[in-house]
N, C-alpha and C positions, 0 to 999 in steps of 0.2 A: 390895915390888914382885913382879911375876910373872916367872918365868923358866922355861926349858926344861932339864930334865935328861935326857940321852940318853947312849948309849955314847960320844958325842963329847965330853961335858962332865963325865962322872962323875969323872974323875981330877982335874979342876980344882975340883970342887964336892963333895968327899966328905962334908962336914958336912951339906949339904942332902940328899944321897942317903940317908944313914943316918937323918936326922931325919924324912924323909917316911915311912919304914917304921916308925919309932917312933910317929909320929902315927897311922898306920893301926892299929897295935896298940892304942893308947889308945882310938880311936874304934870300931873294929870288934870287938876282943877284950874289952878291959876294960869298955867301955860297953854294947855290944850282944851280947856273948857269942857271936860268930861262931866256929864250929868250923873254923878254918883253920890253916894252917901258921905256926909262929912260931919265932924263934930270938933269944935274948938281948934280949927285949923289943921285937922287930920282927916285923911281919906280912909274909908274902909268899905267892905262889902260883905255879902253873906258867906264868902269863902275864907274870911279871916277868923275861922274857928280856932279858938285858943288851944284846943287839944289836937287838932289835925294839921293845922298850917305850920309850915317851917319856912323861915325867912333866911336868905343869905344876905348879909349886910357887910358893906365895906366902910370902915371908919379908920381914921388915923389917930383919934384921941380917945376912943372908947365911949364917946358920948354923942357925937354928931355923925349921922349916916350920910355918906356921899354917893352911895349907890346901893341898890337892893333888888331882890326879886323874891317872889313867893313860890314855894313848891307845895303841892296839895295832892294827897292820894285820891285818885279818881273814884274807884269803888262805885261806879254807876252814875255818879253825878260830878259835873265840873262846869267851868265857865263855857267851854266849847259846846258841850252837849245841851246846856240850858239856854244859852244866849246867842250862840253862833253856829247852830247845828247845820246850816246850809254849807258851811265851809268843809265839812268832812263827808267824803263819799261813802265810807263804810263805817257805820256806827258800832260795829262789832269791836272796834278798838277800845271802846269804853268798858267792855266786859273782860278784857284781858287782865290777868293778875299782874301785880307789881307795876301798874301803870300810874304815873303821876303827871300832874299838869304844872307847867311853869307859867306864871303870869306876873303882872305888875313889875316888869323889868324896867327900871329907870335909874338914871344917873343925873346928878346935879348939873343942870344945863349952864350954870354960871361958871363952871370950872373950865380951864383951858383945854383945848383938844387933846394934848398929849396926856394929861391927867385922866380925862374921860376914857381914852383908849386903854390906859393901864387898868382902870377900874372895870371896864367892860370885859377885858380879858380875864381878870381874876374871877368875875362872876361866871363867865362862860365855862372856864375850866372847873370852877367850883360845882357847877351843875353835875358834871361827870364824876368828880371826886365824891360828892355826897351820895349820888345814886349808887355808885359802886360800893360804898361803905354800908349802905342801908339795904342792899339787895334789890334795888329798883331796876327793872328791865328796860323801861322806855319813859321818856318825858315828852308830852305833847303840849302844843300851845299854838298861839296865833300871833302874827306880827305882820307889818308891811313887808313885802317881798324884799325890798332893798335892805331893811334892817335884819331880816333873817340871814341874808348873805354877809352883812358887815359884822354882825355879832357872832355868828357861828361858823359859817362856811369859810370865811377868810381867816379864821383862827383854827382851822384844821378839823372842824367837827362836821361830819357828813349828816345831812338831813334827808328825811324821806317825806315828800309832800303827800298830804292827806286829801287834797282836793285842789281845784283850780282857784286862782285869785278872784276875790269879789271886791266891789266897791262898798265901803262902809264909812259913812260920814264924809269927812274931808279926805280920806285915804282912798285912792283909786285902786290899789292892789293890796288887799289883806289876804293872807294865806295861812292855812293850818299846816303844821309840819310836825314831824316826830324825830326825836333823837333816839336811836337804838343804842342803848348803853353797852359799852364793852371796854375791856382793858385796852384794846387797840385804839379806840376812839380817844380815850384818856391820854394814852402815851403820845398819840399824834398831836393832840391839842397842846400838851405840855411842850413838845418839841417846837411846834409852830410859834407859840407865844413866848417861850422861855420862862413860863411860870409853872413851878412844880409844887404840887400839894399845897395850894393856898389855904386850905382849911386845916392842914396838919392831921388829916384823918387817914392818909395813906402814905406809904413810903414813895418817894419819887421813882418813876419807872426807869429802869436801866435798859440800855441798848434799845430804847424805843418800844419795848414790849412788856417787860416783866415788872411786877410790883415788888418782888422780893428783894 
């Protein structure tokens, strides 16, 4: 199931909190050789602020995280603006209220493809459900262009590109994009994936549009 880890829930879900950082180490450091901060087999960075960062985590036993992503309120600073500023044509997007950034999206690569797809879809729909519940207007981030399509667009979520693709490291096409959050986006993603309210924060949309 998909759940939210934030400063409000860390104390009641310590296993999930530490497991998500171990999964990030496995997928970003061990597998992709990211040059990032680590401690005791866990990966972290300056945006893992315990009071601001929110994590969406998928777990089947409540202890081991199989997939996760981090959401962070921009408020003038974020990974895109500080480390990948060339990917965004118009920096004004960083000043818009109710803008959050999605980063550190990963799924356990040891899982079979059908399980990975299931988890991917839960997290993608969870982005929209959490954003709607918290009054977030848009989520920005960067990914390889192929992954942007497979994670979001193939699951009914429309993206707005923020700049042209760039080569970064071993990836030939990394691109920044924005999800404009709306009830319509959420309803379309639920219908496309067959996953409704994975976080249990909203009622499932009826007739593809309404939340009531």
